[in-house]
C-alpha positions in Angstrom: 108.6 40.4 94.1 107.3 43.5 92.6 110.2 44.9 90.5 111.8 48.0 92.2 111.2 49.8 88.9 107.5 49.9 89.7 106.7 53.4 90.8 103.9 55.7 89.9 105.0 59.2 88.7 102.8 62.2 87.8 104.0 64.7 85.2 102.0 67.6 87.0 99.7 68.4 84.2 96.3 69.4 85.6 92.9 69.1 83.9 90.1 71.2 84.1 88.3 69.3 87.0 91.4 68.6 89.1 92.5 65.6 86.8 96.0 64.8 87.6 97.8 63.7 84.4 100.6 61.2 84.3 102.9 59.0 82.4 103.8 56.4 85.0 107.4 55.9 85.6 106.7 52.3 85.5 109.3 51.1 83.0 109.7 47.3 82.9 113.3 45.9 83.6 113.4 45.1 79.8 113.2 48.7 78.9 109.6 48.6 78.0 108.0 51.9 77.4 106.4 53.4 80.3 102.6 53.1 80.8 100.9 56.3 79.9 97.7 57.0 81.8 95.9 59.9 83.3 93.9 60.2 86.6 90.7 62.3 86.5 88.8 63.4 89.5 85.4 64.3 88.0 83.0 66.3 90.1 79.9 67.1 87.9 78.3 68.4 91.1 80.7 71.6 91.9 82.4 71.6 88.3 80.0 70.5 85.6 81.8 72.4 82.8 85.1 70.9 83.9 83.7 67.4 84.1 82.5 67.5 80.3 85.9 69.1 79.5 87.5 66.0 80.9 85.1 63.6 79.5 85.9 65.1 75.9 89.6 64.9 76.5 89.2 61.1 77.5 87.2 60.6 74.3 90.0 61.9 72.4 92.7 59.6 73.9 93.7 57.5 71.1 93.5 53.7 70.8 96.9 53.1 70.0 99.4 50.8 71.6 102.3 52.2 73.5 104.3 49.1 73.6 104.2 49.0 77.5 104.6 45.5 79.0 104.0 45.4 82.7 107.0 44.6 84.9 105.1 42.2 87.2 105.6 38.7 88.8 102.4 37.1 89.7 102.3 33.7 91.9 100.8 31.6 89.1 101.2 28.0 90.3 103.3 28.9 93.4 100.7 28.3 96.2 102.7 29.6 99.0 102.7 33.0 97.3 99.1 32.9 96.1 97.7 31.4 99.1 99.9 31.8 102.1 99.1 29.3 104.8 98.5 31.7 107.7 96.6 34.2 105.7 94.7 32.1 103.2 91.8 29.7 103.0 89.9 28.0 100.3 86.6 26.9 101.1 83.7 25.2 99.2 80.4 26.7 100.8 77.4 24.8 101.3 74.4 26.1 98.8 70.9 26.3 99.7 68.8 24.1 97.4 67.0 27.1 96.0 70.3 28.4 94.8 71.7 26.8 91.5 75.5 27.5 90.8 78.0 25.3 89.1 80.7 25.9 91.8 80.7 27.3 95.4 84.5 27.9 96.1 85.8 31.0 97.8 89.2 32.1 98.7 89.6 34.4 101.8 92.8 36.4 102.4 93.3 38.0 105.8 95.7 40.8 106.8 99.0 39.7 108.5 98.5 39.4 112.3 94.5 38.6 111.9 94.8 35.8 114.4 97.1 37.6 116.9 95.9 38.0 120.3 96.3 41.8 120.2 93.9 41.9 117.1 91.1 39.5 118.2 88.7 42.4 118.6 89.6 44.3 115.6 87.3 44.5 112.6 88.2 45.0 109.0 86.5 46.1 105.8 85.9 43.4 103.1 86.9 43.5 99.6 84.8 41.2 97.3 86.8 40.5 93.9 84.7 39.2 91.0 86.4 37.3 88.2 86.3 37.5 84.5 84.6 35.2 82.0 87.7 33.0 81.4 88.8 32.8 85.1 88.4 30.9 88.1 87.7 32.2 91.6 91.4 32.4 92.6 92.5 34.2 89.4 93.0 37.4 91.3 95.3 35.8 93.9 97.1 33.6 91.1 97.3 36.1 88.1 98.0 39.5 89.8 100.1 40.9 92.8 96.8 40.9 95.1 98.5 38.8 97.9 101.7 41.1 98.1 99.5 44.2 97.9 97.2 43.0 100.5 99.8 42.8 103.2 99.7 46.6 104.0 95.9 47.3 103.3 94.2 46.1 106.4 91.3 44.4 104.8 89.8 41.0 104.3 89.8 40.0 100.5 87.3 37.6 99.2 87.4 36.0 96.0 84.0 34.0 95.4 83.3 31.7 92.4 81.5 33.6 89.6 81.7 30.7 86.9 83.7 30.7 83.9 83.1 29.4 80.3 81.3 27.9 78.7 78.6 29.2 81.2 80.3 32.5 82.7 77.7 33.4 85.5 77.3 37.3 84.5 76.7 38.0 88.3 72.9 37.6 88.1 70.2 35.2 88.9 69.4 34.0 85.2 66.3 34.8 83.5 65.8 31.1 82.6 66.5 29.9 85.9 69.7 28.1 85.1 71.9 29.7 87.6 71.6 32.0 90.6 75.0 33.7 90.9 73.7 36.8 92.4 71.8 35.0 95.0 74.8 32.9 95.7 77.1 36.0 96.4 74.4 38.1 98.3 72.6 35.3 100.2 75.3 32.9 100.7 78.9 34.2 100.5 78.5 37.7 102.1 76.4 36.4 105.3 79.1 33.4 105.7 82.0 36.0 105.6 80.3 38.1 108.1 79.7 35.2 110.3 83.0 33.6 109.9 85.3 36.7 110.0 85.6 40.0 112.0 84.1 42.3 109.4 83.0 45.9 109.8 79.3 46.2 109.2 78.4 48.5 106.1 82.3 48.1 105.4 82.1 46.4 102.0 83.9 47.1 98.7 83.2 45.5 95.4 85.9 45.1 92.7 85.4 43.6 89.2 87.4 43.2 86.2 86.0 42.4 82.7 82.6 40.3 83.2 83.4 40.7 87.1 82.2 44.5 86.7 78.6 43.2 86.2 78.6 42.3 89.9 80.7 45.3 91.2 78.6 47.6 89.4 75.5 45.5 89.4 75.0 44.6 93.0 74.8 48.2 94.2 71.7 48.8 91.9 69.7 45.8 93.2 71.1 45.9 96.9 71.4 49.7 97.9 73.0 50.6 100.9 74.9 47.3 101.3 78.2 48.5 99.8 80.6 51.6 100.4 82.7 51.6 97.5 83.0 50.1 94.0 85.8 49.7 91.6 85.4 48.6 88.0 88.5 47.6 85.9 88.3 47.3 82.1 84.8 46.2 82.6 81.4 45.5 80.9 79.7 48.7 81.8 77.0 49.2 79.2 74.9 46.1 78.5 73.1 47.9 75.8 76.1 47.0 73.5 75.1 43.5 74.0 71.5 43.6 72.9 70.6 42.5 69.5 68.8 39.3 70.6 72.1 37.4 70.9 75.5 38.3 72.1 77.6 39.5 69.2 79.4 36.4 67.8 82.9 38.1 67.9 82.5 39.0 71.5 80.8 35.7 72.4 83.8 33.9 71.1 86.2 36.0 73.1 84.0 35.3 76.3 83.7 31.8 75.6 79.9 31.9 75.7 78.1 28.7 74.5 75.5 29.2 73.0 76.2 33.0 72.7 72.6 33.9 73.7 71.9 36.4 76.6 68.3 35.9 76.3 68.8 33.1 78.9 70.6 35.6 81.2 68.4 38.6 81.1 65.5 37.7 78.8 64.5 39.0 75.2 66.0 42.5 75.1 62.8 43.9 73.9 60.1 41.9 75.7 62.2 41.9 78.9 63.7 45.3 78.5 63.0 46.4 82.2 65.2 43.5 83.4 67.8 44.4 81.0 67.8 48.0 82.2 67.9 46.7 85.8 71.2 45.0 84.9 72.7 47.9 83.2 75.2 50.1 84.9 74.7 52.9 82.3 71.0 52.9 82.8 71.4 53.3 86.5 74.0 55.9 86.9 72.3 57.7 89.6 72.8 54.7 92.0 76.5 55.5 92.2 75.9 58.6 94.1 75.6 56.5 97.1 79.1 54.8 97.0 82.5 56.0 96.0 83.2 55.1 92.5 86.6 54.3 90.9 86.7 53.5 87.1 89.9 52.3 85.4 90.1 51.3 81.5 92.5 51.3 78.8 91.8 52.5 75.3 93.2 49.3 73.7 94.1 49.1 70.1 93.1 47.4 66.9 96.4 46.2 65.8 97.1 42.5 65.9 98.7 40.8 69.1 100.7 37.9 67.3 101.8 36.7 70.9 98.4 36.5 72.5 97.3 33.3 73.7 93.7 33.8 72.7 91.4 36.6 71.4 90.0 38.0 74.8 93.4 38.8 76.3 94.4 41.3 73.5 94.5 45.1 73.0 91.3 44.8 70.5 89.4 43.3 73.5 90.3 46.2 75.7 89.2 48.5 72.8 85.9 46.9 72.7 85.3 47.3 76.6 86.3 51.1 76.1 83.5 51.5 73.7 81.1 51.0 76.6 82.7 53.5 78.6 82.0 56.2 76.4 78.2 56.0 77.2 78.8 55.0 80.9 81.0 57.9 81.7 78.7 60.3 80.1 75.7 58.9 81.9 77.6 59.5 85.3 78.4 62.9 84.6 74.8 63.5 83.2 73.4 62.1 86.5 75.9 64.4 88.4 77.7 61.3 90.0 81.3 62.1 91.3 84.0 59.6 90.3 87.6 58.9 89.7 88.8 57.7 86.5 92.3 56.1 85.7 92.4 56.0 81.7 95.4 54.2 80.2 96.4 54.8 76.4 96.5 51.4 74.7 96.7 48.4 77.1 95.7 44.7 76.7 92.8 43.1 78.4 94.7 40.8 80.6 95.6 40.4 84.5 99.2 41.9 84.4 97.9 45.1 82.9 95.3 45.4 85.9 98.2 45.5 88.4 98.9 49.1 88.4 95.1 50.0 88.2 94.7 47.9 91.5 97.6 49.6 93.3 96.0 52.9 92.5 92.3 52.0 93.5 92.6 49.4 96.3 93.8 51.9 99.1 90.9 54.5 98.2 88.2 52.0 98.1 89.3 50.5 101.3 89.6 53.6 103.1 86.1 54.5 102.3 84.8 51.1 103.2 86.9 51.5 106.5 85.3 54.7 107.3 81.7 53.5 106.6 82.1 50.6 108.7 83.5 52.6 111.6 80.7 55.0 111.4 78.2 52.2 111.4 79.8 50.8 114.4 79.7 54.1 116.2 75.9 54.4 115.2 75.0 50.9 116.5 76.8 51.8 119.8 74.9 55.0 120.2 71.6 53.3 119.3 72.1 50.5 122.0 73.1 53.4 124.6 69.9 55.1 123.8 67.8 52.0 124.0 69.2 51.3 127.6 68.0 54.8 128.8 
């Protein structure tokens, strides 16, 4: 169970573009300091000056640990909690011969009552959750409170394989043709979900954490009109920071890339510059005018984490991710893209620190996806009626 101390409180401070400030009253049972965060509602269209003022405030948020430790109790190895029998199914999908992937597992979690007779005609929005470079397809269900959160959200949650180290998929069809992860997700997984489950057309939401953000933010670039809402959590949002011929050795070691050479993924950063740009959220900010966009990140911190199990799940890794947000958020404001931002001081780049962001963002992206899907159903119904005249 989620600890009863897990509540969200706002201090009542308001930024110049309607930003709601807050230090969450989310104090762990062991008296850990509260999570310190602020929520910004950025509207560069109607309030450009306020948007830039909020941006400046975000950039001044210190990369210093607050000592906060999330009070959360993820399922881990408890299969009855991470994949409850009546709501959850794991499936290895059949993959066409022209799509190359190293794994094809998908976990699907449906809402309570999905199979009941009274709901047999009901359709649902779908949330696709993309994993990080050190995580399996089921990590969202195993390492966060996803299953419990999903009980009241009225959506279908899909966790597809995205590959992990030593060859994390990077949510793209690789330039050297080794892997086709984007094709797997868009040509195999999504059509299968729409055929197998009662989904709402045009009712898709994308969520990515860490490497998974390359899918959540990347697929709307290359598949416009297919997604209603997007949620990035502590993600890779500016691939320009990965240029330089090969992946930065320090970051490569954290991500588990072997070999640390992104030329295999997107080509040479100079000779194939257009392909790099096509896969860079920062270079395609205008795309996000067509979706609801939510972004969450911590500022991280550079002090050592003596209890960390590896170099990726640290405050320093979160600080590296935050560096990319500086250019990404500026590009969004420059392109006059409205978005919501949840910025936390400090934070560790690890699953327990993502739970509070998920609780904030999931209801919003699902609401938008449901509205989009219902509007599409209404449009199709009207089109059929017109065709019969």
